[in-house]
DRENZA-336408 format. One record per residue (C-alpha): residue in three letters; x, y, z. Coordinates in steps of 0.2 Angstrom, whole numbers, padded with zeros to 4 digits, always signed. Layout:
% DRENZA-336408
ALAXYZ...
//
This chain:
% DRENZA-336408
MET-0066+0148+0017ASP-0068+0169+0017TYR-0078+0167+0001PHE-0092+0152-0005PRO-0090+0150-0023VAL-0107+0149-0034PHE-0109+0154-0049VAL-0123+0168-0053LYS-0134+0167-0067LEU-0133+0185-0075LYS-0140+0182-0092ASP-0152+0196-0095GLN-0150+0204-0076ASP-0148+0222-0075CYS-0130+0225-0067LEU-0122+0244-0064VAL-0107+0248-0064VAL-0100+0263-0058GLY-0084+0271-0067ALA-0080+0269-0084GLY-0060+0267-0085GLU-0049+0255-0090ILE-0054+0243-0077ALA-0071+0245-0077ALA-0070+0240-0095ARG-0062+0222-0091LYS-0076+0219-0080ILE-0091+0226-0090GLU-0083+0213-0105LEU-0084+0200-0091LEU-0103+0204-0087ALA-0105+0205-0105ARG-0100+0186-0109ALA-0111+0181-0093GLY-0126+0189-0105ALA-0129+0203-0091ARG-0138+0222-0097ILE-0127+0232-0090THR-0130+0251-0086VAL-0113+0261-0083ILE-0114+0278-0073ALA-0099+0289-0073GLU-0095+0307-0073LYS-0080+0303-0088ILE-0082+0289-0101SER-0066+0284-0107PRO-0062+0278-0124ALA-0061+0260-0118VAL-0078+0260-0112SER-0084+0271-0126SER-0078+0255-0137LEU-0089+0243-0130GLU-0106+0255-0131ALA-0112+0246-0144SER-0104+0227-0144CYS-0109+0226-0126HIS-0127+0236-0128LEU-0122+0247-0115ASN-0133+0260-0106LEU-0119+0275-0104LEU-0126+0288-0089GLN-0114+0301-0088LYS-0117+0307-0070SER-0113+0307-0052PHE-0120+0292-0045ILE-0132+0293-0030PRO-0140+0280-0019ALA-0155+0281-0030ASP-0146+0274-0045LEU-0146+0255-0036ARG-0161+0253-0038GLY-0168+0238-0047PHE-0150+0229-0052ARG-0146+0213-0048LEU-0128+0217-0042VAL-0115+0232-0045VAL-0098+0234-0049SER-0088+0251-0041ALA-0072+0256-0051THR-0069+0271-0047ASP-0052+0279-0041ASN-0065+0290-0029LYS-0064+0283-0010GLU-0079+0291-0005THR-0090+0285-0020ASN-0084+0268-0017GLN-0088+0269-0001LEU-0106+0274-0004VAL-0110+0263-0017ALA-0103+0247-0006LYS-0113+0255+0009THR-0129+0257+0000ALA-0129+0239-0010GLU-0127+0233+0007GLU-0142+0241+0015GLN-0152+0236-0001ASN-0145+0216-0003ILE-0138+0220-0018LEU-0121+0211-0022VAL-0107+0223-0023ASN-0088+0221-0029VAL-0076+0236-0027VAL-0060+0234-0037ASP-0046+0231-0027ASN-0055+0232-0010PRO-0059+0216-0004GLU-0068+0224+0014LEU-0080+0232+0005CYS-0086+0218-0006SER-0098+0206-0004PHE-0093+0196-0019ILE-0075+0196-0028PHE-0071+0192-0049PRO-0061+0176-0047ALA-0049+0171-0060ILE-0061+0162-0076ILE-0055+0146-0083ASP-0069+0145-0099ARG-0074+0132-0107SER-0091+0135-0109PRO-0102+0129-0102ILE-0088+0123-0093ILE-0083+0135-0081ALA-0069+0135-0067ALA-0063+0149-0058VAL-0048+0153-0045SER-0047+0165-0029SER-0037+0171-0017GLY-0052+0180-0008GLY-0043+0197-0013ALA-0027+0194-0005ALA-0017+0189-0019PRO-0024+0189-0036VAL-0010+0189-0046LEU-0006+0170-0037ALA-0024+0168-0042ARG-0020+0173-0060LEU-0005+0162-0061LEU-0014+0147-0054ARG-0027+0148-0069ALA-0015+0149-0082LYS-0008+0131-0076ILE-0026+0127-0074GLU-0031+0133-0093SER-0015+0125-0101ILE-0021+0103-0094ILE-0041+0109-0099PRO-0042+0109-0118PRO-0056+0121-0126ALA-0063+0104-0131TYR-0070+0101-0115GLY-0082+0113-0118GLN-0090+0102-0135LEU-0090+0086-0123ALA-0100+0095-0111ARG-0112+0101-0125LEU-0112+0084-0129ALA-0117+0077-0113GLU-0130+0090-0112LYS-0137+0084-0129PHE-0140+0066-0122ARG-0142+0070-0104THR-0160+0066-0105VAL-0161+0052-0115VAL-0147+0044-0103LYS-0157+0046-0090GLN-0175+0039-0099HIS-0162+0024-0100ILE-0152+0021-0084LYS-0165+0024-0071GLU-0151+0021-0057PRO-0144+0036-0053ALA-0126+0026-0049GLN-0126+0018-0064ARG-0130+0035-0073ARG-0115+0041-0065ILE-0103+0027-0071PHE-0109+0028-0088TRP-0105+0047-0088GLU-0088+0044-0081ASN-0084+0030-0095ILE-0089+0041-0109PHE-0079+0057-0102GLN-0062+0045-0099GLY-0064+0035-0114SER-0065+0034-0133VAL-0080+0047-0134ALA-0071+0059-0127GLU-0056+0056-0137LEU-0065+0059-0153VAL-0073+0074-0148PHE-0055+0082-0144SER-0050+0074-0159GLY-0063+0085-0168LYS-0073+0069-0175LYS-0090+0076-0166GLN-0101+0067-0176GLU-0092+0049-0173ALA-0091+0053-0156GLU-0113+0055-0155ARG-0112+0039-0163GLN-0100+0031-0151LEU-0111+0037-0138GLN-0127+0031-0145GLN-0120+0012-0148THR-0113+0013-0128LEU-0129+0017-0122ILE-0139+0003-0133LYS-0127-0008-0126GLN-0128-0001-0107LYS-0140-0014-0096ASP-0153-0004-0086SER-0150-0016-0070ILE-0139-0013-0055GLY-0123-0027-0056PHE-0110-0028-0042GLY-0100-0015-0036GLU-0082-0016-0036VAL-0071-0014-0020TYR-0052-0004-0019LEU-0042-0005-0002VAL-0034+0011-0004GLY-0017+0013+0007ALA-0021+0031+0013GLY-0002+0033+0017PRO+0005+0041+0034GLY-0005+0055+0034ALA+0002+0071+0024PRO-0011+0070+0008ASP+0001+0076-0004LEU+0009+0058-0001LEU-0006+0049-0010THR-0003+0039-0025PHE-0011+0046-0041ARG-0020+0031-0043ALA-0028+0031-0023LEU-0032+0049-0027ARG-0042+0045-0044LEU-0053+0029-0035MET-0057+0041-0021GLN-0063+0054-0035GLN-0072+0041-0041ALA-0081+0031-0028ASP-0098+0031-0022VAL-0095+0025-0002VAL-0078+0030+0008VAL-0075+0016+0022TYR-0063+0023+0035ASP-0052+0021+0048HIS-0047+0033+0064LEU-0028+0034+0055VAL-0037+0044+0039SER-0034+0062+0042PRO-0048+0074+0039GLU-0037+0083+0025ILE-0036+0065+0016LEU-0054+0062+0018ASP-0058+0080+0010LEU-0051+0073-0006ALA-0066+0061-0008ARG-0077+0065-0020ARG-0088+0076-0011ASP-0106+0066-0012SER-0099+0051-0007GLU-0105+0043+0006LYS-0093+0041+0022ILE-0093+0027+0033TYR-0081+0028+0048VAL-0077+0011+0054GLY-0063+0017+0068LYS-0055+0005+0079GLN-0045+0011+0091ARG-0040+0003+0107GLU-0057-0004+0119LYS-0067+0007+0105HIS-0071-0004+0092THR-0086+0005+0080LEU-0086-0012+0069PRO-0077-0028+0073GLN-0066-0033+0058GLU-0079-0048+0054SER-0093-0033+0051ILE-0083-0023+0041ASN-0080-0038+0031THR-0097-0041+0028LEU-0101-0021+0026LEU-0090-0021+0008ALA-0094-0035+0001ASP-0113-0030+0005LEU-0111-0012-0002ALA-0102-0020-0018LYS-0117-0031-0019ALA-0128-0015-0019GLY-0118-0009-0037LYS-0107+0003-0027ARG-0090+0008-0030VAL-0081+0008-0013VAL-0064+0014-0007ARG-0060+0005+0008LEU-0047+0020+0015LYS-0033+0012+0026GLY-0021+0022+0034GLY-0002+0019+0029ASP-0003+0001+0020PRO-0018-0011+0018PHE-0007-0025+0016ILE+0005-0021+0033PHE-0004-0021+0049GLY-0020-0017+0040ARG-0028-0031+0038GLY-0032-0029+0020GLY-0028-0049+0016GLU-0045-0051+0029GLU-0055-0042+0019ILE-0050-0045+0002GLU-0053-0063+0006THR-0072-0060+0011LEU-0072-0051-0007MET-0064-0066-0016GLN-0076-0078-0008GLN-0093-0070-0013GLY-0085-0065-0031ILE-0084-0046-0030ASN-0071-0038-0039PHE-0058-0027-0029GLN-0041-0017-0031VAL-0027-0016-0020VAL-0017+0000-0019PRO-0001+0002-0010GLY+0001+0016+0000ILE+0017+0023+0008THR+0016+0014+0025ALA+0020+0024+0041ALA+0037+0015+0046SER+0044+0025+0029GLY+0035+0040+0030CYS+0037+0043+0048ALA+0055+0039+0048THR+0059+0048+0033TYR+0051+0064+0040ALA+0061+0062+0056GLY+0077+0061+0049ILE+0079+0044+0054PRO+0084+0031+0040LEU+0079+0012+0044THR+0092+0006+0036HIS+0111+0016+0036ARG+0127+0003+0034ASP+0135+0012+0051HIS+0121+0007+0061ALA+0110-0006+0054GLN+0109-0020+0041SER+0092-0026+0043CYS+0074-0018+0049THR+0060-0027+0057PHE+0041-0020+0058VAL+0031-0027+0072THR+0015-0023+0080GLY+0015-0019+0099HIS-0005-0020+0101LEU-0009-0028+0119LYS-0021-0040+0119ASP-0024-0049+0137ASN-0012-0037+0145SER+0004-0046+0136ILE+0015-0044+0120ASN+0020-0059+0110LEU+0036-0054+0102ASN+0053-0067+0098TRP+0062-0054+0110THR+0077-0062+0109GLN+0077-0061+0088LEU+0071-0042+0092ALA+0087-0039+0106ALA+0101-0043+0092PRO+0112-0027+0090ASN+0114-0023+0070GLN+0096-0018+0065THR+0082-0005+0068ILE+0066-0011+0074VAL+0050-0001+0070ILE+0034-0005+0082TYR+0015+0000+0075MET+0003+0002+0089GLY+0015+0001+0102LEU+0013+0018+0115VAL+0004+0006+0127GLY+0013-0006+0128LEU+0030+0006+0128GLU+0035+0001+0143LYS+0034-0017+0143ILE+0042-0017+0124CYS+0058-0008+0133GLN+0057-0019+0148SER+0057-0035+0139LEU+0071-0027+0124ILE+0082-0024+0140ALA+0081-0042+0147HIS+0085-0050+0132GLY+0101-0041+0131SER+0098-0023+0123PRO+0108-0012+0131LYS+0098+0000+0142ASN+0105+0018+0131LEU+0099+0009+0117PRO+0091+0024+0106VAL+0073+0026+0104ALA+0062+0038+0096LEU+0044+0040+0096VAL+0036+0050+0081GLN+0019+0056+0083GLN+0005+0062+0070GLY+0019+0059+0057THR+0023+0068+0040THR+0008+0080+0046THR+0013+0098+0051HIS+0009+0091+0069GLN+0020+0079+0068ARG+0031+0078+0084VAL+0047+0066+0088ILE+0052+0062+0106THR+0070+0053+0107GLY+0076+0045+0122THR+0085+0024+0126LEU+0075+0010+0133GLU+0078+0016+0153THR+0073+0034+0148LEU+0059+0035+0135PRO+0044+0029+0145VAL+0048+0041+0160ILE+0048+0056+0145ILE+0034+0053+0137ALA+0025+0049+0155GLY+0020+0067+0157LEU+0017+0073+0140ASN+0002+0073+0132ILE+0004+0061+0117LYS-0010+0059+0103PRO-0010+0044+0091PRO-0005+0038+0079THR+0012+0037+0084LEU+0028+0024+0079ILE+0041+0017+0087ILE+0059+0015+0081ILE+0071+0008+0090GLY+0093+0005+0085THR+0106+0017+0086VAL+0100+0025+0068VAL+0089+0036+0079THR+0105+0047+0084LEU+0107+0053+0066HIS+0090+0062+0069ASP+0098+0078+0077LYS+0108+0077+0060LEU+0096+0072+0047ASN+0079+0083+0055TRP+0074+0092+0040PHE+0056+0090+0040GLN+0052+0107+0052SER+0031+0105+0060SER+0022+0115+0071HIS+0027+0102+0085ALA+0046+0103+0079ASP+0060+0097+0094
//
């Protein structure tokens, strides 16, 4: 990111505004709301700034700016229409390590004013880094529409009870869960409806019932979908953002992992061909142990947990040990990748059925019902089939499939790196031999693949 978002405490801090026009007046009002002590330097003071002198307790100096004027200030805003003055202010501030904002000139700024959503003490800010301030303001309006002003009152309530809750609930993880339940439950609704005293009573009652002990946590088996982060379900996103620990594999994209709670522990347990970070049995035990320690655990899986995701094995262990769990379905790779490749898995002119199989090699062999898979008028979707593609194609041909049966290989489907390579049972293994194919991949076999060129709607960085 071009700017690191921080919130600076300006209460009773000396701040300087150079310039006294309409734009300067808006910046003065913002600084005043933060409690800053404001000095204004300008050769001409506009009525807009003059009108703020009393209410904002301004120190107005009608003069030209000189570098010596910057001494002792926490930050400075230059809001003049004089290019040389703005450059001088920025240069002097940089030399003295003072935060500086030059209005409408991001190149001269060490900080910028974001579009602010003020629900004090809750503050949210949106910034485009100076690239598109109008867009930032539009986004602010959207955010303001979904954050009621009463959220500020809810924060004040939490502030009032913060110390007593900390004394009563010693374990940080349990304390976090307590507050999440408060903020998402009936106490919050009472605050939103203006019943502040009743909200306080209910919070106190909830706290009295809360036992200061660590019980079992919970495990959420979450389908991360085929790769694109905006294909996550609402429930998946909600659970990811409240989990204490995220256990993930190599099929989960960095963009999806970024949506998990920032301070959650991330544990990689990826399994790739001949390279297992943890065997499946150890993953099962890990999930159970984390839950026993009182953690809320998201087991994040590419695609869907119950389609070649071994989710069933994991919840068997959890059930045996009496651990609560939820399973959140995800868009499976077959559906997501085929859709983004413009290949309908079923089409009345091509396929009346669709079969999902795994092409994962074990002992250098693939034990599939080749006779059934070679039958016409169907679509075959093969997971984990990249390494065994040549053997898969040879076996289908040997069992009656035509050599010119269309085949597509979809690499990193639904993402900006998606790549679709088409051929036939006879030609595709040769075509991909000279290409740098990066997993995850999915193989689609059937005449529906011929629709790819016509229905290829998704343009990625590797569009064919």
